[in-house]
Every structure is written in C-alpha cells, then in structure tokens.
N, C-alpha and C positions, 0 to 999 in steps of 0.2 A: 504493500500500500504506500509505503514511503516513496518507492520508485515511481509509482503511478502519480502521486502528488507532485513529484518533481517533473512530470511531463513525459515520462518514459512509457510509450505506448506498448512496448514489449511486455511490460508488467501486466497489462490487461490481457494479453495473450497467454501469459503464464497462468493468471487466475482462471481463464477460460479452460485451459488445458487441465488444470487441477480439479476444477469444480463443475465445469459445464455439463458433462455427461451425468453426473450425480443429480444436479439440479433438474435436468431434463427428465430423467427417468423417475426420480423419487419425489419431486416436488410439482413440476409443471404438468407432465403427462397424466398423472392421476386426476388432476383437476380439470384438464382440458383434453378429452380423449381424441379430439380432432388434431391429427399430427401437424397439419399446416399451421393452425392457430398456436399450438404448443411451440413449434419452432420459432414463430414470430415473437412469442413471449420470451423465449430464451434470448433472442437478439435484443429485445427491448430491455431485458434485465441487465445485460452487460452494457448497453447504451446508458442506462441509468447509473450504473456503477461508474462509468467514465464521467458523467455529468455531475455526480454527487459524491465523488471520492472524498472530498474534504469533510463530509458529514460523518464519515466512519470514525467511530470511537473504539479503539482497541479495548478488549475486555480480557483480563488475565484468565478468566474461567472458561471462555468460549473462543472458538476459532472464528475466522472471518466467514466461514461457511454459513453461520447462522444469520449474519447480516445479509449475505447474498440470498439466502433462503427466504428471508422476510420480503426482500424486494421482489423476488420471483412470485411468491404467494400473492402479494398485493397486485402485481401486474396480471396474474392469472385470474384473480377475482374480477378485476376491471374488465378484462376481455370477455369473461363468462357473462357478466352482467350486460355488456354491450351486445353480445350475441343473443342473449335472451330477449332484449328489447327489439332486435331486428326480427326475431322469430315471431314475437307478439304482433309487431307491425305487419309482417307478411301475412300472418293468420287473420288479422283484422281486415286487411285489404282483400283477401280471398273471401272472407265472410261477407264483405260489403258488395262484392261483385254478384250481380244477379244475371245469370245467363239469358233469361228471357228479355231483359232490357238491352242486351248487347247487340241485338240484331244478328243478321246472318254473318257467318265467318267470311273473311275475304275470299276463301276458295269456294264459297258457296254462292257466288253471284255478285257480291259487292266488289266493285272495282277498287283495286289497291290504291290507285291515285286519288280516288274520291275519299277513301278512308284517311289517307295522309292529309288531305286538305281539311277534313273535318277535325282531325287531331290538332293540326296547326291552328285552326280557327279557335278551338277550345283553349289552346295554350295562350293565344293572344288575349283571351278574355280574363285570364287569371293574372295574379301578381307576377311581374317579371322575375322576381326571385324564386317564386314557386315554379315557374316555367323552366327556369335554368336548372333547378334541382332535379326536376323530372327528366329533362334532356340529358343531364350528366349521368344520372343513375340508370335510366331506362334505354335511352338511345345510344349513348356513348359507352354504356355498360362498364362504368368505372366503379371501383369498390367504394365503400362508404368513406374510408379515410381520404381517398383522392378527391371525392366530391366535397367533403368538408374543407379540405385544404383550398380547393378552387373557389369556394364560397367564403373562405376566411372565417370559418366557425369551428367549434369543437364537433366531435363526432356525435355527441348527445344532442347538440343543437341541430345538426344536420338531420338526425332522425326525426326530430319534431317538425322541422321544415318539410321534410319529405312526406310525413303523415298528413300535414295540413295541405300540402300541395296536391296530394292524391284526392283528398276530400273536395278541394276546390275544383280540380279537374273533373271529378265525377259530376259535380253540379253544372259545370260549363259545357261538358261534352254532350251534344245532342245529335246522335247519328240519324241519318235519313231513315224514315220509316217507309221504305218502298215495299 
C-alpha cells in the first residue's frame, strides 16, 4: 500500500495478483452469479482501490484483504440493486404493454416506414430528454451506464428517466388503426 500511495502502479498489480482470484471466487461471484457482472465488479473494486488508496488504514489484527473484501461487497451490492431495478422496470414495461393496443406487427401488413414515422412523431411529442433516453437505450442499444454517461446523470437517475420516458411515449404513440 505504501508503494501504491507513492504512485507505483505495479503495486496495484501485485494486490490484484495476490487477492483478485480470492475476491472473485469467494466474495463477488456468490453475490452476483452473472459472471459478466461479477467480472465488472472485480474491475470496479480495484479501480476503487486505486482511487481511494489513501483511505486505507492498516490494522495490526487484519490483512488488507478485509479492506478489499469490504469494497468488493459494497460494489456487488450496488450492482445487484441496480440490476434488480432494471428487472423491475423491464417487468413493468412488459406488464404495461397491451398486445391488443399495439396493432398488427410490421410483418403482418403495417409498412415498416409508416411505423418508423409514427414512432418518430411520438418521440417529437415527448420531452427531448425522454426522447434521447429512449433513442440511446432502444435504438442505439447502449447499456445503461453508457446512456447515463451520455445524458450526464447517474445510472439510478437514468433508470427513472427511462421509466418516465416509456410512460410518456406510451401516451404519445398513436398507431394507425387500419
């Protein structure tokens, strides 16, 4: 840790080599069974170590592992909660969707260009911020973190914006009833 505080980036590599696998297998993966999310948490854990190295207070009774473990647990909890919010939002969006109101699917007679025009018209009716959130997430297929960064908000705020944007779009979207 002293070497890390002096700016030696190799010290962070040593910490990773010593503790990375144990943190991943024993701390992160049991809390996040999704391997991709767990790997991201491990990366975030060591990024936090680099950013907050000066906050580490050596304890004669415990190794640095316990400090690293606490950072990993906190990050895993944050990611789990965010993932739960996304699942609830997706479930709410699915529950709000009424297949009878949607009209025929594009491959069942509705011209795709007409549908695009209707979607764009609905997006023009809602707040530009909401429209941008929907475009980033649905059309550009960006993940939540990228969308939040592009809008300059936290991931939690982006989730709220996306939920409100979906509700506004649902009110604004009036498909042709042919």
